[in-house]
Residue, then its C-alpha position, 0 to 999 in steps of 0.5 A: m508526467g514525463d510522457g509528454t502529457a501537459l500537467s493540469r493546474a490541479q496536479i501542479e498545485r497538489r504537488q506543491r502542497s505535498i512538498q510543502r507539507l513534507r518539508a514542514e514535517g522535516v522530510p527531505v524531498a527530491e525536486s524531481l518528484p513527479c506529479i501524479e494523475d489528475d483527480s479526473e483520471t482517478a477512481f476512488r475505491s469503495v469501502d468494501e474494496v479497501v477492506d478486501r485489500a486490507v485483508a489481502l495485505m494482512a494475509v500476505a504480511r502474516k505469511g511474510e513474517k513466517a506466521p504458522v502455516a495453519l494460521v495463514s491458511r485458516v485466515a485465507d480460507d475464512f476471509r476468502v483471501p485468494a480472490k482478493l490477491t494480486p497475481l504476485e501475491r497469489a504466487f507468493m501465497e501458493d509457494p510452500h517454500p518462498p525464498e527469504r527475499d520474498l518473505i521479507l518483501f511481503s512482510w513489508r505489506y504491513e506498511a500499506l495495511r497501516v495506511l489502509l486501516w488509517s483511511l478506514h478510520f481504524l487508526p487515528a493517525l499515521p506515524p510521522g514520515s522519516s528521512r531514515 
């Protein structure tokens, strides 16, 4: 993985499967694409943890897209969002006048939210990858 750790057969095979699938869908793939952690090194989140993360992503994305402050505050209060935020997200949510760059950056949290909603079976499929 670039840190001198030997790669497992499972890591190498998963990387190869991922590359094959991406190429089959017409997505360009960099040959330097690294292997990710072995399955034995990962911990799956519970459904409740994934739902909490989805709620947090929705709240920061809404603020990022300049939703009315009262709406964002009500959602944050109703769903106990502050306890679900990362430190970076918390700082953004607490900033009454975040810079435009941060608004844009956090509005992109919808992309992560879409994947989480798909993983929870709220969306039937993810849109195909794009090379753009």
